[in-house]
N, C-alpha and C positions, 0 to 999 in steps of 0.2 A: 659196220656200222650196226651200235648197239642199242637198242631201243628201249632196253629195260631200265627203268627207276625213273622212265621221263614223266614230268608233271603233267605233260600234255597228253599222256596215255590216258591215265584216269577218266578225264572227261569224255573220250573216245569211249569208252566201253561204259557208260553210262545208260546208253540207247538200251543194251540187252540188260545189263547187269541190274540195274535195280527197277527192273520190271517184275510186276506180282505174278507169277501165275498161278492161273486161278485153279481148285479143283472140279476135276469134272462132275457136271450135278450125279452121275448116274453110280460114281464113289463115292457120293457122300452122305452118311447117314446124317441125322440129326444134331449129333454130339460132335461130329469130324468138322460139318458145317459152322457150329458155335465154334468151336477151337478156333477155326480156319479164320471168322470173323474176329476172334480177341486176340490174334495175331497179328491180324492188319493192323487193327487198332492199336495195339503195344507198339510195334516200328512206327506209326505214323507220331505217336507220343514221346517217340525217341526214348523206346526201351528195347530192343534186339534181345537182350538177355533173356528179357521176360517172351519174347516172340519164337525164339530158338526155343523155349520149355515147351510154349502152345505145338508147334509141329512136331516136337519129337513125343508130345501124348497124340497128337493126329498120328502119327508112323504107329504106336502101339495099338493105335486102335485100328490100324490100315495099314497094316506093312507092306503092302506092295502100292504102293500109291506114291507114283512118280514125280507127280507133281509137288508133293510136301518134302521129298528129298530135293528137289530142284530147289526149293525157296528157303530151306534148311541150309543150301551149301551155300546160296547165294548171301544169306546173313552171316555164315561162317567167314565170306570171304570179307565181307563189311569189316567183319571182327577183327581182321587178320590171324583167323585160324584155319592157316591154310590147308594142313594136315586133313583138319575135320572136314575142310570144303572139300576136298578130293574125294574123300571118302562117303560124302552124299550126294555127288554130283555123279560120282561112277556107279551109283546104287540105283540112280533117278536113271542113267542110260540102260543100265541093265536092264531095268524091267522094262522101260517103252524106249527098243532101240530107235525108233523115227521121231523121238522128240528132240527137237533142234536145241531150245533152249540150253539145256544141262549142257549138251555139247559144246557148244558157244562158250560159255561161262569157265568150263572146264580148260578147254583150250587154253583161254586165257589166263586161267592159274595157272597153268603151268608154264607158260611164255613167262609170265610174272616170277618163276621158281626157277627159270634160267632151262626148264625141259624143252628144247625146242623139238627134239623129236618129239615128245608127247602131243607138245604142242599143233604141230602138222597134223599128226594125227587124228587130234580132237576136232581141228578147225576145218580142215578138209572133210570130215564126217558130215560137221553143221553146216559148212558152204553148199554140199551136196543135197542136204535136207530143205533145206531154205537159202537159195540161189539167191533172193533177194536182202539177205543178211549181207550188207556192205560191211559191219565194222568185223564180222567174223573173218571175210575176204582179206581186208585190211591185215588183219594181223596173223591169216595165213600167209600172207605173200611177206611179214614181219617175218616169221619164222623159217620162210624158205631163205632169206634173206642172212640169219643168223646162222644158217646150215651150208652158208655157201652155195645156193642151187640159184644164181643169177635170174639165169634162164626163166624158170618156174614161176621168180618172184616178178619179174618183168612184163610177162606175158599177164599176170594178173594187175599188175598196176596201172598198166596200157588202157584195162578193158575197164578197171574202175575211175580213172581217169577220162576216159569217153563218156561213160554215166553222170560222173559229176566234176565238171573241169575245174569246178571253186573250191575243192576238196583241199583244206591245206594239208591236213594229214595225208590224203595220198600226195599232194605234191611233195610234200616235204621225203617223201620214203622215198618218190620216183627219184627225186637227188639224188638221194643218198645211193643208189641204185647206181645210178650214172655216174656218180663219182668213182664209186668202186670199182667197174668196171673202165672207167679210163686209169687209174692207180694200176690196175690192173695190166693194162693192154702199154702202159709207159712202162712199167716193169719187165714185159717182153719185151720190148723195142729195145730198151737199155742193153737187156742178154744179148741178143741177136745182132744189133749194130748201137754199140755206147757214143759214137759222134756223130749219130744222126740229127740231123736239120729238124727231124719232125719233132724230137724233145723239145727242144727251145719253143719250137711252134705250138704243141700244146699248152707248152707252162705258161706263153704267152697271151693265150686264149684264157686260160684260167685266170690268169690277174687283170685281163678285162672284163669279167666277170665281176671280180671282188673289186671294179673300178681304180685298180692300184694304176695308171695307166704309164708310170714311171717306170715300174718294173715290167710291165708288158713292153715297151718298146726296149727296153735292155733286152728281154729274150727273142725278140724280132731281130733285134742288131746281129746278135749272138747266129740266129740263124742263118741271117744273111752272109755271116762269114762260115757258115758252113757249106750253105750252097746259093753263091750267087747268081746263078742262072734262073730263081724262081722268083718269077717277075711278082705272084702276090705278097709276097714276103714282103718287097719295098711298101705295095699298098701299105697294110698292114703296119706296118716301122710307121709310116706317115701319120697314118692315123691315129696310133695310138700317140704320136708327140703331139699332134695336135688337141687333143683332150688331156695330154697332159698343159696344156697352156703355151706349148712351144712352137708359136706359130712361125718364128722363121725356120727354124730347122725341120718343122712339119712342112713347110715350102720347099723346100730343098727335097725333103724326100718325096713329096708327091711328084717335082720335076724327074728325079731320077727313074719312080714307078714307071712315069709318063714316054720316058725314053727307050724304056723296055717293053711295054705295051700302050701306045696310043689309044687302042679300044678300052682300057679303062675307064668306063664312065665314072665311076665312083671316085679314081683320083681328079678325073676332070671337073668334076663340081665343087666338091669339098678343096680343090684345092683354087677354084674361082672364088670361093668363100674367102680366102683368105686375101685375096688379090682386090676385093668390091673397093678398099678405101682407097688403095693408090693406085689400082691401074683397072679403072672399070671395063676400058676398053675389051684389053686381055680376061676380065672374068667373063663376061658377056661371049666372047669366043669359047671359050672353055664348058659353058655351061650351055651355048648351042651344041658344042659336039656332044656334050652327054648325052642332051636329049634326041640329038638323032640319031646316039646310040643306044637309049634307053628315053623313051617318051614319058612313061609313067612314074617317074621320079618328081615328087611334089619338092623334094628338097631343091632342085635342080630350077624348077619351075621358078621359086621365092628368088634364087639368086639371080636366075635370069630376069625377074622384073626389077630387083634392087640395081643391077648392071644397068637397066634402060630408064633407069630414076633419076641414078647420079649422071648418066648422059641424057636428062633431059627431053625424055621421049616418055610421056607419062600414059598417052596411050596404047603405044605396045603393052608397057608397063602393065597396064590395066586388061589386057587380055594373057599377061603372062597370070598374075597371081588369079586371076577367075578359072583359068585352068589351074592352077594349084587347089584350089579351093575344093574343085570336082574331084582332085583325086586326093586330098587327105581333110574332109568338111567338118573334121575336129580339132583343126590346130588355129586355135584364135589367132596367133601371130601375122597369116596371111590379111584375116580381115584389117588388124592394123597398118598392113603394109599398101591393101588396096586401098583404105582411106587416105593415106598421104598419094597415093597417085591421082585419087581423084581431085585430091585440093590443088596436086601442082599441074590439072589440068582443068581447073578453074570450077568442077563442079561440086560446088557446097553441100547441096543438100546429098548428093550419094555418099559425098565423105562423110557428113555427119553423121547419115543411117547407117556404112560400115564400124562408122566408130563406138556407135551404139552397139552393134554387133560383138565389136571386142571387147567392149565392157564385163557386156554380161558373160561372154561365155568364159570369162579370165576370171570373171567371180566366181563361178560354179565352178572351174577348176578349183579355183585356191577354196571353197567351201568344203569339194570332196575329200581332198587333201587332209583338212582338218579333219573330217567327221570319220574319216577311212581306221586310226587306231579305235575307235568306239565300236565300228560296225561288227555286230553279232558275226563269230564264226564258222 
């Protein structure tokens, strides 16, 4: 998994890369402070070369001022002068080994240059100096990935994900690690047992993640050929066929799954979904069976309620839909179905109330989808 050259990389490091490191007051004479203010102004005005010269003048006056070297290295990096950036940042870290910003930025520069050993060394030091720097820890994890230390990377990424579950850069990297581990594992399986059904099972799951359900169904079919005595494969095959839009094939496959394992609540209620139109009584039986096996399945309650509506039992349907709402309060379609049940029961006001709830939730859901691409990352 190669992260070098990714456009999103630069955005992630802006947090520490563009932070100007202030000169310590006890080390700054009037002249160095004046030069520092001038350097800040030159940079703000879009004149990085002039700012670089100012920092060089500061260093001439104060050769052991780590902050000046840090800011000089940062400007060199922004100008794409990587070798000069490395020298300046290394000097900053040498002067003050406990200063975190130059170690973090130096680690990132090494990462950009493809020196992942150097990146690991510097980013590890930066993370130890400042554990709150999530960006340094993220790129430490990415350096470990490039060095094939997946266990070390995974440990860091899981911790980062717990701290910030909505960080898409962390999620992207974590997904890449899992993908790499899956490829490695599949390679080992293929070496040990090239005819194992597990290879087709993994490929089927990957196809489902990609939402290529026709391919997923084909992989599960092949897995069944290799291991006809594994009941779960029949359910997975049926589910993939349903997602692919093959209802008749899916029903036949669900029935085969239930022949091998009548306790599979998934096959019970998902097959009931297909049977609703032509055989609501059988759909009700299967939904009831699924709920007896696992009472907290909102989808099964909805199918049960719809079957009861088809059988003109609105009061029982109302109770089923109410239970479904408790199990999944964020699903607007349950309120639509509950409104139908109230109308069939002659409860007009209740039907109107539920329909209003459905329309509001549906509108909010669509608004959220429209706004999502422009949300800040």
